N, CA, C and O atoms as a DFTB+ gen file, in Angstrom:
744 C
 N C O
     1  1      14.926     104.447     151.351
     2  2      13.937     105.016     151.884
     3  2      12.746     105.157     150.058
     4  3      13.210     105.439     148.954
     5  1      11.695     104.941     150.281
     6  2      10.900     105.096     149.213
     7  2      10.727     106.087     148.528
     8  3      10.802     107.208     149.031
     9  1      10.429     105.875     147.094
    10  2      10.211     106.980     146.358
    11  2       8.857     107.874     147.089
    12  3       7.812     107.224     147.102
    13  1       8.787     109.107     147.614
    14  2       7.769     109.984     148.241
    15  2       6.717     110.300     146.811
    16  3       6.784     110.591     145.617
    17  1       5.975     110.078     147.640
    18  2       4.120     110.705     146.811
    19  2       4.592     111.743     145.461
    20  3       5.766     112.028     145.700
    21  1       4.314     112.193     144.592
    22  2       3.926     113.269     144.036
    23  2       2.158     113.697     144.547
    24  3       1.299     113.161     145.247
    25  1       2.244     114.668     143.920
    26  2       0.958     115.790     144.530
    27  2       0.005     115.316     143.623
    28  3      -1.134     115.546     144.029
    29  1       0.047     114.714     142.498
    30  2      -1.029     113.933     141.814
    31  2      -1.336     112.464     142.582
    32  3      -2.421     111.989     142.918
    33  1      -0.136     111.989     142.716
    34  2      -0.304     110.306     143.393
    35  2      -1.401     110.784     145.002
    36  3      -2.465     110.179     145.134
    37  1      -1.102     111.577     145.795
    38  2      -1.363     112.094     146.786
    39  2      -3.032     112.271     146.702
    40  3      -3.841     111.779     147.489
    41  1      -3.379     113.258     145.326
    42  2      -4.316     113.670     145.100
    43  2      -5.418     112.058     144.928
    44  3      -6.415     111.804     145.603
    45  1      -4.839     111.244     143.874
    46  2      -5.353     110.115     144.001
    47  2      -5.860     109.398     145.117
    48  3      -7.003     108.971     145.281
    49  1      -4.673     109.301     146.016
    50  2      -4.542     108.641     147.390
    51  2      -5.893     108.966     148.101
    52  3      -6.696     108.151     148.557
    53  1      -5.979     110.357     148.101
    54  2      -7.041     110.665     149.000
    55  2      -8.537     110.721     148.645
    56  3      -9.487     110.673     149.426
    57  1      -8.550     110.838     147.259
    58  2     -10.081     110.329     146.464
    59  2     -10.470     109.063     146.599
    60  3     -11.663     108.769     146.670
    61  1      -9.212     107.912     146.662
    62  2      -9.482     106.618     146.980
    63  2      -9.927     106.380     148.605
    64  3     -10.253     105.301     149.099
    65  1      -9.863     107.432     149.155
    66  2     -10.007     107.287     150.710
    67  2     -11.792     107.738     150.855
    68  3     -12.617     107.439     151.719
    69  1     -11.906     108.564     149.613
    70  2     -13.253     109.278     149.867
    71  2     -13.214     110.851     149.945
    72  3     -14.222     111.553     150.028
    73  1     -12.286     111.179     149.919
    74  2     -11.736     112.915     150.398
    75  2     -11.724     113.548     149.273
    76  3     -11.373     113.060     148.199
    77  1     -12.114     114.693     149.465
    78  2     -11.758     115.760     148.551
    79  2     -10.807     116.982     148.710
    80  3     -10.460     117.792     147.851
    81  1     -10.530     116.922     149.805
    82  2      -9.284     117.767     150.625
    83  2      -7.598     117.360     149.118
    84  3      -7.049     116.397     148.583
    85  1      -7.525     118.905     149.138
    86  2      -6.494     119.245     148.616
    87  2      -4.901     118.761     148.909
    88  3      -4.240     119.360     149.757
    89  1      -4.543     118.048     148.427
    90  2      -3.659     117.514     148.610
    91  2      -2.464     117.992     148.966
    92  3      -1.515     117.233     149.161
    93  1      -2.366     119.468     149.107
    94  2      -1.125     120.342     149.108
    95  2      -1.818     120.563     150.398
    96  3      -1.100     120.614     151.397
    97  1      -3.046     120.696     150.534
    98  2      -3.715     121.608     151.729
    99  2      -3.264     120.121     152.820
   100  3      -2.925     120.551     153.923
   101  1      -3.199     118.730     152.762
   102  2      -3.381     117.683     153.504
   103  2      -1.846     117.537     153.850
   104  3      -1.441     117.298     154.988
   105  1      -1.026     117.709     152.727
   106  2       0.847     117.489     153.443
   107  2       1.000     118.749     154.204
   108  3       1.651     118.677     155.246
   109  1       0.530     119.832     153.870
   110  2       0.899     121.021     155.129
   111  2       0.705     121.132     155.972
   112  3       1.325     121.821     156.782
   113  1      -0.905     120.060     156.270
   114  2      -1.515     119.686     157.739
   115  2      -0.563     119.021     158.223
   116  3      -0.040     119.517     159.221
   117  1      -0.077     117.869     157.779
   118  2       0.789     116.909     158.140
   119  2       2.170     117.355     158.582
   120  3       2.877     116.755     159.393
   121  1       2.473     118.509     157.934
   122  2       4.185     118.880     157.730
   123  2       3.716     119.983     158.934
   124  3       4.775     120.148     159.540
   125  1       2.940     120.623     159.442
   126  2       2.634     121.457     160.359
   127  2       2.455     120.433     162.001
   128  3       2.983     120.809     163.048
   129  1       1.578     119.080     161.879
   130  2       1.369     118.586     162.892
   131  2       2.936     117.815     163.124
   132  3       3.516     117.806     164.211
   133  1       3.362     117.309     162.113
   134  2       4.703     116.788     162.576
   135  2       5.930     118.067     163.798
   136  3       6.549     117.655     164.779
   137  1       5.934     119.567     163.288
   138  2       6.057     120.086     163.866
   139  2       5.952     120.384     165.448
   140  3       6.721     120.994     166.190
   141  1       4.754     119.752     165.694
   142  2       4.485     120.115     167.135
   143  2       4.165     118.707     167.745
   144  3       3.678     118.697     168.876
   145  1       4.438     117.285     166.978
   146  2       4.333     116.520     167.950
   147  2       5.116     115.487     167.070
   148  3       5.364     115.635     165.873
   149  1       5.484     114.367     167.889
   150  2       6.475     113.306     167.313
   151  2       5.939     112.329     166.289
   152  3       5.046     111.610     166.739
   153  1       6.216     112.154     165.206
   154  2       5.980     111.376     164.152
   155  2       5.171     110.031     164.907
   156  3       4.105     109.704     164.384
   157  1       5.515     109.453     165.794
   158  2       5.018     108.326     166.324
   159  2       3.684     108.368     167.079
   160  3       2.943     107.460     167.457
   161  1       3.597     109.881     167.195
   162  2       2.263     110.142     167.471
   163  2       1.051     110.819     166.775
   164  3      -0.001     111.288     167.210
   165  1       1.522     110.711     165.680
   166  2       0.820     111.350     164.455
   167  2      -0.175     110.362     163.568
   168  3       0.524     109.673     162.825
   169  1      -1.202     110.156     163.455
   170  2      -1.687     109.355     162.821
   171  2      -2.300     110.407     161.701
   172  3      -3.157     111.264     161.920
   173  1      -1.670     110.136     160.497
   174  2      -2.321     110.765     159.117
   175  2      -3.445     110.991     158.651
   176  3      -3.860     111.940     157.986
   177  1      -4.196     109.587     159.224
   178  2      -5.666     109.792     158.964
   179  2      -6.612     110.360     159.840
   180  3      -7.791     110.534     159.532
   181  1      -6.261     110.565     160.602
   182  2      -7.117     111.798     161.150
   183  2      -6.529     113.298     161.280
   184  3      -6.499     113.942     162.328
   185  1      -6.154     113.652     160.254
   186  2      -5.970     114.999     159.319
   187  2      -6.755     114.758     158.446
   188  3      -6.435     115.603     157.609
   189  1      -7.636     114.158     157.994
   190  2      -8.295     113.821     156.852
   191  2      -9.903     114.587     157.627
   192  3     -10.454     114.311     158.693
   193  1     -10.321     115.737     156.418
   194  2     -11.203     116.303     156.509
   195  2     -12.388     115.370     156.760
   196  3     -12.356     114.302     156.149
   197  1     -13.680     115.665     157.759
   198  2     -14.488     115.127     158.077
   199  2     -14.652     114.114     159.383
   200  3     -14.213     114.487     160.471
   201  1     -15.259     112.899     159.254
   202  2     -15.143     111.679     159.946
   203  2     -14.389     110.609     159.658
   204  3     -13.529     110.781     158.794
   205  1     -14.486     109.513     160.167
   206  2     -13.657     108.177     159.934
   207  2     -13.690     108.750     157.801
   208  3     -14.163     109.728     157.221
   209  1     -13.000     107.634     157.370
   210  2     -13.091     107.444     155.950
   211  2     -14.230     106.614     155.569
   212  3     -14.484     105.664     156.310
   213  1     -15.020     106.826     154.455
   214  2     -15.787     105.903     154.208
   215  2     -15.001     104.405     153.491
   216  3     -14.000     104.452     152.776
   217  1     -15.688     103.206     153.864
   218  2     -15.307     101.744     153.059
   219  2     -14.576     101.988     152.200
   220  3     -15.310     102.511     151.361
   221  1     -13.063     101.961     151.599
   222  2     -12.984     101.574     150.086
   223  2     -12.234     100.492     149.957
   224  3     -11.386     100.031     150.722
   225  1     -12.720     100.018     148.640
   226  2     -12.219      98.947     148.050
   227  2     -10.399      98.595     148.459
   228  3     -10.137      97.419     148.710
   229  1      -9.254      99.615     148.505
   230  2      -8.457      99.797     148.999
   231  2      -7.905     100.563     149.954
   232  3      -6.733     100.900     150.128
   233  1      -8.912     100.804     150.566
   234  2      -8.337     101.531     152.118
   235  2      -7.144     101.588     152.585
   236  3      -6.244     102.428     152.555
   237  1      -7.349      99.995     153.264
   238  2      -5.772      99.929     153.540
   239  2      -4.547     100.337     153.276
   240  3      -3.630     100.568     154.064
   241  1      -4.591     100.444     151.662
   242  2      -3.597     100.363     150.792
   243  2      -3.215     102.678     151.149
   244  3      -2.351     103.467     151.531
   245  1      -4.352     102.616     150.741
   246  2      -4.536     104.095     151.043
   247  2      -4.075     104.512     151.906
   248  3      -3.246     105.422     151.913
   249  1      -4.559     103.879     152.913
   250  2      -4.093     104.392     154.180
   251  2      -2.597     104.467     154.806
   252  3      -1.967     105.316     155.437
   253  1      -2.262     102.764     154.175
   254  2      -0.487     102.527     154.285
   255  2       0.395     104.073     153.545
   256  3       1.489     104.557     153.835
   257  1      -0.320     104.369     152.841
   258  2       0.426     105.072     151.637
   259  2       0.951     106.584     152.393
   260  3       1.995     107.233     152.311
   261  1      -0.347     106.771     153.161
   262  2      -0.446     108.286     154.159
   263  2       0.207     108.101     154.960
   264  3       0.809     109.149     155.195
   265  1       0.680     106.875     155.992
   266  2       1.332     106.395     157.069
   267  2       3.072     106.531     156.419
   268  3       4.009     106.804     157.170
   269  1       3.249     106.276     154.868
   270  2       4.457     106.216     154.571
   271  2       4.909     107.882     154.411
   272  3       5.933     108.468     154.761
   273  1       3.746     108.328     153.765
   274  2       3.887     110.006     153.424
   275  2       4.059     110.552     154.931
   276  3       4.946     111.402     155.012
   277  1       3.528     110.306     155.917
   278  2       4.659     110.530     157.045
   279  2       5.603     110.336     157.384
   280  3       6.150     111.182     158.091
   281  1       6.218     109.223     157.080
   282  2       7.398     108.789     157.859
   283  2       8.697     109.627     157.017
   284  3       9.800     109.990     157.426
   285  1       8.030     109.755     155.649
   286  2       8.673     110.235     154.412
   287  2       8.907     111.813     154.964
   288  3       9.895     112.299     155.514
   289  1       7.938     112.270     154.693
   290  2       7.876     113.795     155.537
   291  2       8.658     113.815     156.822
   292  3       9.639     114.557     156.782
   293  1       8.419     113.055     158.161
   294  2       9.250     113.245     158.911
   295  2      10.926     113.481     159.083
   296  3      11.617     114.295     159.695
   297  1      11.174     112.404     158.271
   298  2      12.687     112.130     157.703
   299  2      13.208     113.493     156.863
   300  3      14.430     113.630     156.810
   301  1      12.474     114.390     156.282
   302  2      13.115     115.150     155.213
   303  2      12.977     116.496     156.302
   304  3      13.733     117.422     156.009
   305  1      12.027     116.737     157.628
   306  2      11.884     117.903     157.797
   307  2      13.080     117.348     159.289
   308  3      13.628     118.241     159.935
   309  1      13.291     116.120     159.590
   310  2      14.661     115.828     160.447
   311  2      16.013     116.023     159.437
   312  3      17.033     115.639     160.010
   313  1      16.153     116.326     158.621
   314  2      17.214     115.516     157.595
   315  2      18.276     117.117     158.153
   316  3      17.639     118.068     158.605
   317  1      19.302     117.186     158.084
   318  2      20.224     117.887     158.243
   319  2      20.662     118.554     156.615
   320  3      20.805     119.744     156.332
   321  1      20.766     117.694     155.965
   322  2      20.630     118.184     154.568
   323  2      19.776     119.322     153.788
   324  3      20.027     119.728     152.653
   325  1      18.949     119.659     154.441
   326  2      17.663     120.440     154.108
   327  2      16.922     120.002     152.802
   328  3      16.506     120.700     151.877
   329  1      16.880     118.821     152.964
   330  2      15.758     117.584     151.562
   331  2      14.468     118.030     151.573
   332  3      13.702     117.704     150.667
   333  1      14.093     118.789     152.550
   334  2      12.741     118.945     152.562
   335  2      12.051     119.762     151.371
   336  3      12.718     120.623     150.799
   337  1      10.532     119.475     150.929
   338  2      10.208     120.245     149.967
   339  2       8.313     119.845     149.924
   340  3       7.795     118.788     149.563
   341  1       7.602     121.161     150.448
   342  2       6.164     121.308     150.280
   343  2       6.026     120.208     149.080
   344  3       6.851     120.178     148.167
   345  1       4.784     119.194     149.159
   346  2       4.152     118.880     147.936
   347  2       3.011     119.321     147.663
   348  3       1.913     119.330     148.218
   349  1       3.743     119.943     146.051
   350  2       2.869     120.759     145.347
   351  2       2.720     120.360     143.926
   352  3       3.374     119.415     143.485
   353  1       1.712     121.178     143.024
   354  2       1.652     120.107     141.461
   355  2       3.393     120.288     140.837
   356  3       4.402     120.535     141.497
   357  1       3.323     120.171     140.079
   358  2       4.800     119.945     139.156
   359  2       4.789     121.229     138.640
   360  3       3.715     121.829     138.681
   361  1       5.913     121.865     138.086
   362  2       5.878     122.957     137.132
   363  2       5.465     122.919     136.139
   364  3       5.448     123.999     135.549
   365  1       4.994     121.881     135.509
   366  2       4.444     121.881     134.168
   367  2       2.485     122.293     134.327
   368  3       1.749     122.557     133.376
   369  1       2.224     122.248     135.271
   370  2       1.177     122.618     135.970
   371  2       0.680     124.494     135.779
   372  3       1.529     125.365     135.968
   373  1      -0.814     124.855     135.382
   374  2      -1.088     126.095     135.375
   375  2      -0.586     126.722     136.315
   376  3      -0.716     126.124     137.383
   377  1       0.066     127.915     136.397
   378  2       0.646     128.567     136.922
   379  2      -0.475     128.684     138.319
   380  3      -0.229     127.989     139.304
   381  1      -1.518     129.470     138.316
   382  2      -3.007     129.817     138.947
   383  2      -3.074     128.562     140.234
   384  3      -3.152     128.686     141.456
   385  1      -2.999     127.248     139.286
   386  2      -3.061     125.772     139.944
   387  2      -2.156     125.798     141.059
   388  3      -2.435     125.549     142.231
   389  1      -0.960     126.149     140.543
   390  2       0.414     126.017     141.478
   391  2       0.264     126.966     143.080
   392  3       0.578     126.793     144.257
   393  1      -0.491     128.142     142.146
   394  2      -0.548     129.137     143.468
   395  2      -1.478     128.662     143.958
   396  3      -1.224     128.538     145.156
   397  1      -2.583     128.257     143.708
   398  2      -3.886     127.830     144.745
   399  2      -3.038     126.792     145.849
   400  3      -2.901     126.907     147.067
   401  1      -2.588     125.851     145.004
   402  2      -1.875     124.935     145.840
   403  2      -1.105     124.954     147.273
   404  3      -1.359     124.244     148.246
   405  1       0.162     126.208     147.116
   406  2       0.828     127.124     147.886
   407  2       0.163     127.206     148.911
   408  3       0.375     126.642     149.985
   409  1      -0.909     128.113     148.549
   410  2      -1.780     129.200     149.326
   411  2      -2.323     127.765     150.285
   412  3      -1.827     127.753     151.412
   413  1      -3.226     126.633     149.982
   414  2      -3.847     125.812     150.791
   415  2      -2.494     125.203     151.522
   416  3      -2.692     124.915     152.703
   417  1      -1.076     124.940     151.008
   418  2      -0.155     123.731     151.701
   419  2      -0.019     124.981     152.743
   420  3      -0.143     124.378     153.809
   421  1       0.138     126.178     153.041
   422  2       0.357     127.458     153.991
   423  2      -0.957     127.292     155.219
   424  3      -0.849     127.325     156.445
   425  1      -2.210     127.106     154.356
   426  2      -3.003     127.361     155.582
   427  2      -3.291     125.628     155.983
   428  3      -3.727     125.623     157.134
   429  1      -3.227     124.594     155.597
   430  2      -2.851     123.316     156.242
   431  2      -1.629     123.154     157.118
   432  3      -1.651     122.212     157.909
   433  1      -0.435     124.038     157.087
   434  2       0.450     124.086     157.747
   435  2       0.123     124.852     159.129
   436  3       0.357     124.304     160.206
   437  1      -0.218     125.651     159.077
   438  2      -0.995     126.514     159.958
   439  2      -1.719     125.624     161.113
   440  3      -1.573     125.426     162.319
   441  1      -2.666     125.158     159.962
   442  2      -3.674     124.221     160.827
   443  2      -3.218     122.798     162.012
   444  3      -3.600     122.398     163.112
   445  1      -2.148     122.391     160.938
   446  2      -1.728     121.597     161.753
   447  2      -0.550     121.838     162.475
   448  3       0.208     120.868     162.466
   449  1      -0.126     122.873     163.135
   450  2       0.529     124.112     163.998
   451  2      -0.482     123.733     165.227
   452  3      -0.089     123.231     166.280
   453  1      -2.113     124.113     164.874
   454  2      -2.694     123.601     166.028
   455  2      -2.664     122.816     166.673
   456  3      -2.662     122.968     167.894
   457  1      -2.619     121.365     165.921
   458  2      -2.986     120.075     166.151
   459  2      -2.087     119.370     168.039
   460  3      -2.228     118.363     168.733
   461  1      -1.194     120.698     168.116
   462  2      -0.123     120.023     169.355
   463  2      -0.727     121.233     170.693
   464  3      -1.846     121.722     170.851
   465  1       0.537     121.408     171.478
   466  2       0.695     122.110     172.570
   467  2       0.513     123.368     171.966
   468  3       1.138     123.570     170.925
   469  1      -0.317     124.375     172.468
   470  2      -0.741     125.475     172.244
   471  2       0.965     126.377     171.999
   472  3       1.858     126.410     172.845
   473  1       1.000     126.905     170.862
   474  2       2.338     127.664     170.653
   475  2       2.490     128.732     171.359
   476  3       1.762     129.707     171.169
   477  1       3.801     128.723     172.614
   478  2       3.873     129.927     173.099
   479  2       4.659     130.975     172.124
   480  3       5.875     130.863     171.969
   481  1       3.778     132.175     171.365
   482  2       4.410     132.588     170.397
   483  2       5.848     133.466     171.422
   484  3       7.044     133.499     171.131
   485  1       5.217     134.018     172.508
   486  2       6.416     134.410     173.312
   487  2       7.974     133.507     173.628
   488  3       8.955     133.695     174.347
   489  1       7.742     132.958     173.110
   490  2       9.100     131.842     173.504
   491  2       9.320     131.264     171.974
   492  3      10.016     130.253     171.883
   493  1       8.686     131.927     170.567
   494  2       9.318     131.447     169.712
   495  2      10.436     132.580     169.393
   496  3      10.524     133.676     169.947
   497  1      11.175     132.118     168.485
   498  2      11.827     133.234     167.929
   499  2      11.366     134.189     167.256
   500  3      10.258     134.143     166.721
   501  1      12.409     135.504     167.172
   502  2      11.793     136.559     165.946
   503  2      11.923     135.688     164.502
   504  3      10.989     135.691     163.699
   505  1      13.014     135.037     164.284
   506  2      12.568     134.590     162.649
   507  2      11.436     133.474     162.568
   508  3      11.109     133.212     161.410
   509  1      10.664     132.650     163.723
   510  2       9.752     132.139     163.444
   511  2       8.694     133.010     163.615
   512  3       7.949     133.092     162.638
   513  1       8.484     133.512     164.335
   514  2       7.090     134.465     164.132
   515  2       7.125     135.053     163.015
   516  3       6.039     135.222     162.461
   517  1       8.413     135.568     162.310
   518  2       8.196     136.176     160.641
   519  2       7.854     135.264     159.656
   520  3       7.187     135.498     158.648
   521  1       8.435     134.017     160.062
   522  2       7.606     133.056     159.179
   523  2       6.669     132.794     159.237
   524  3       6.175     132.569     158.131
   525  1       5.668     132.607     160.507
   526  2       4.370     132.185     160.487
   527  2       3.594     133.542     159.949
   528  3       2.578     133.406     159.267
   529  1       3.997     134.587     160.208
   530  2       3.012     136.031     159.972
   531  2       3.168     135.916     158.123
   532  3       2.258     136.278     157.377
   533  1       4.337     135.415     157.688
   534  2       4.456     135.669     156.297
   535  2       3.737     134.026     155.769
   536  3       3.012     134.149     154.781
   537  1       3.831     132.954     156.167
   538  2       3.123     131.936     155.921
   539  2       1.444     132.634     155.928
   540  3       0.840     132.738     154.860
   541  1       1.080     132.889     156.684
   542  2      -0.362     133.618     156.980
   543  2      -0.432     134.785     155.782
   544  3      -1.577     135.184     155.569
   545  1       0.225     135.163     155.275
   546  2       0.127     135.998     154.122
   547  2      -0.188     135.134     153.129
   548  3      -1.278     135.276     152.576
   549  1       0.768     134.001     152.685
   550  2       0.691     133.478     151.735
   551  2      -0.709     132.708     151.583
   552  3      -0.942     132.069     150.557
   553  1      -1.282     132.757     152.234
   554  2      -2.989     131.747     152.459
   555  2      -3.718     132.487     151.422
   556  3      -4.696     132.027     150.832
   557  1      -3.106     133.892     151.177
   558  2      -4.049     134.838     150.132
   559  2      -3.277     134.648     148.761
   560  3      -3.870     134.542     147.688
   561  1      -2.181     134.622     148.869
   562  2      -1.717     134.395     147.699
   563  2      -2.846     134.075     146.123
   564  3      -3.832     133.358     145.951
   565  1      -2.114     134.962     145.270
   566  2      -3.031     134.674     144.047
   567  2      -2.205     135.573     142.950
   568  3      -1.221     136.173     143.382
   569  1      -2.468     135.681     141.851
   570  2      -1.957     136.364     140.453
   571  2      -2.632     137.126     139.584
   572  3      -3.342     136.453     138.837
   573  1      -2.663     137.983     139.451
   574  2      -3.112     139.166     138.766
   575  2      -3.204     138.894     137.206
   576  3      -2.101     138.658     136.713
   577  1      -4.281     138.873     136.308
   578  2      -4.559     138.030     134.920
   579  2      -3.574     138.990     134.034
   580  3      -3.498     138.666     132.849
   581  1      -2.603     140.433     134.556
   582  2      -2.484     140.989     133.430
   583  2      -0.990     141.181     133.774
   584  3      -0.317     142.127     133.364
   585  1      -0.456     140.000     134.720
   586  2       0.977     140.280     135.440
   587  2       1.960     139.420     133.945
   588  3       1.541     138.671     133.062
   589  1       3.016     139.829     134.153
   590  2       4.393     139.007     132.939
   591  2       4.298     137.455     133.753
   592  3       4.143     137.143     134.934
   593  1       4.438     136.830     132.735
   594  2       4.508     135.405     133.203
   595  2       5.565     135.283     133.776
   596  3       5.435     134.846     134.920
   597  1       7.158     135.605     133.284
   598  2       7.935     134.999     133.876
   599  2       8.637     135.876     135.237
   600  3       9.403     135.464     136.107
   601  1       8.201     136.869     135.086
   602  2       7.824     137.556     136.709
   603  2       7.062     136.852     137.954
   604  3       7.356     136.808     139.149
   605  1       6.085     136.373     137.301
   606  2       4.966     135.156     138.446
   607  2       5.692     133.886     138.670
   608  3       5.877     133.288     139.731
   609  1       6.111     133.552     137.326
   610  2       7.031     132.404     137.515
   611  2       8.659     132.060     138.543
   612  3       9.197     131.020     138.923
   613  1       9.001     133.563     138.692
   614  2      10.039     133.710     139.300
   615  2       9.600     133.901     141.007
   616  3      10.172     133.354     141.951
   617  1       8.658     134.652     141.064
   618  2       8.038     134.922     142.478
   619  2       7.559     133.062     143.212
   620  3       8.024     132.502     144.205
   621  1       6.722     132.675     142.432
   622  2       6.057     131.589     142.339
   623  2       7.632     130.761     142.962
   624  3       7.690     130.555     144.174
   625  1       8.605     130.412     142.240
   626  2       9.637     129.632     142.846
   627  2      10.318     130.340     144.185
   628  3      11.044     129.661     144.912
   629  1      10.098     131.484     144.424
   630  2      11.257     132.051     145.855
   631  2       9.999     131.753     146.947
   632  3      10.237     131.646     148.150
   633  1       8.550     131.622     146.358
   634  2       7.617     131.369     147.580
   635  2       8.074     130.063     147.990
   636  3       8.287     129.859     149.185
   637  1       8.260     129.092     147.070
   638  2       8.420     127.740     147.287
   639  2       9.543     127.465     148.033
   640  3       9.488     126.718     149.010
   641  1      10.670     128.055     147.624
   642  2      11.747     128.172     148.206
   643  2      11.822     128.731     149.534
   644  3      12.728     128.316     150.258
   645  1      10.883     129.755     150.056
   646  2      10.969     130.346     151.262
   647  2      10.447     129.409     152.430
   648  3      10.939     129.459     153.558
   649  1       9.204     128.375     152.011
   650  2       8.444     127.745     152.440
   651  2       8.720     126.487     152.464
   652  3       8.131     125.677     153.179
   653  1      10.062     126.097     151.322
   654  2      10.548     124.925     152.256
   655  2      11.606     124.732     153.133
   656  3      11.903     123.740     153.798
   657  1      12.265     126.097     153.018
   658  2      13.286     125.945     154.041
   659  2      12.450     126.828     155.226
   660  3      13.147     126.869     156.239
   661  1      11.356     127.440     155.375
   662  2      10.711     127.831     156.754
   663  2      10.003     126.932     157.184
   664  3       9.703     127.011     158.375
   665  1       9.537     125.884     156.467
   666  2       9.034     124.893     157.673
   667  2      10.007     124.342     158.112
   668  3      10.196     124.167     159.316
   669  1      10.740     123.998     157.247
   670  2      12.212     122.963     158.085
   671  2      12.905     123.642     159.617
   672  3      13.223     123.035     160.639
   673  1      12.979     125.041     159.321
   674  2      13.516     125.950     160.650
   675  2      12.650     125.502     162.044
   676  3      12.893     124.986     163.135
   677  1      11.329     126.106     161.198
   678  2      10.134     125.783     162.311
   679  2       9.990     124.577     162.971
   680  3       9.835     124.338     164.168
   681  1      10.085     123.657     161.741
   682  2      10.612     122.239     163.239
   683  2      11.846     122.199     163.399
   684  3      11.906     121.032     163.784
   685  1      12.636     122.463     163.408
   686  2      13.595     122.573     163.707
   687  2      13.856     123.528     165.393
   688  3      14.622     123.231     166.310
   689  1      13.113     124.435     165.310
   690  2      13.026     125.252     166.773
   691  2      12.018     124.928     167.441
   692  3      11.546     125.575     168.376
   693  1      11.639     123.952     167.025
   694  2      10.389     122.846     167.932
   695  2      10.530     122.194     168.375
   696  3      10.017     121.998     169.477
   697  1      11.551     121.204     167.633
   698  2      12.428     120.296     168.283
   699  2      13.679     120.458     168.730
   700  3      14.410     119.555     169.136
   701  1      13.905     121.463     168.669
   702  2      15.199     121.877     169.504
   703  2      15.915     121.036     170.845
   704  3      17.022     120.514     170.973
   705  1      14.827     121.157     171.700
   706  2      14.940     120.545     173.134
   707  2      14.219     119.476     173.188
   708  3      13.647     119.091     174.207
   709  1      14.191     118.930     172.120
   710  2      13.509     117.381     172.302
   711  2      14.407     116.157     171.973
   712  3      14.815     115.719     170.898
   713  1      14.669     115.542     173.923
   714  2      15.834     114.548     174.008
   715  2      15.702     113.492     173.155
   716  3      16.671     112.734     173.177
   717  1      14.383     113.047     172.040
   718  2      14.878     111.984     171.118
   719  2      15.252     112.171     169.945
   720  3      15.457     111.229     169.180
   721  1      15.434     113.663     169.543
   722  2      15.773     114.121     168.212
   723  2      16.972     114.860     168.435
   724  3      17.278     115.531     167.450
   725  1      17.804     114.969     169.464
   726  2      18.615     116.439     169.776
   727  2      19.501     115.186     168.913
   728  3      19.841     115.847     167.931
   729  1      20.029     113.911     168.702
   730  2      21.152     112.958     168.474
   731  2      21.044     113.796     166.565
   732  3      22.021     114.353     166.064
   733  1      19.837     113.682     165.928
   734  2      19.766     114.124     164.636
   735  2      19.577     115.731     164.377
   736  3      18.990     115.948     163.317
   737  1      19.846     116.597     164.917
   738  2      19.819     117.761     164.750
   739  2      20.938     118.523     164.156
   740  3      21.160     119.332     163.255
   741  1      21.895     117.474     165.672
   742  2      22.922     118.500     165.972
   743  2      24.067     117.213     165.118
   744  3      25.270     117.443     164.994
């Protein structure tokens, strides 16, 4: 498997296509979409905000990078090794930027879940309902200016881990009865 795009690389790819959409939001939308659709039915270009992308000199290369990210994200979500990770800024970036990206990732993920057949919340497990409720709360995440930075860093790391595991659990639950995936998940 080739190396997965980093947050900054995805941002650059989206900009080359003429979109200002946040990379974390885009990746969240892609992952949410993968939870409700089969990867072969996902066109990563359709998740871009707005109409068709403007002509770009290397638009084909950027579009290929998004298709590759789609395949890699699907593989990570399917993996029984729990290797999935939300695409967020590096830990060296300022915490407020990372928290905004985490919030955007959750917002994108929730949007992505709406791109398939409507979810029947009555059929969802209590765990999945709780995760979705938490993801909704995370869309409003922020930092107090007078907070202890070590405490905030720890809280951020815990949220990232929760999102990582939560997204994969939602994926597994929604694909539990998908015959095309039953070999992969068991």
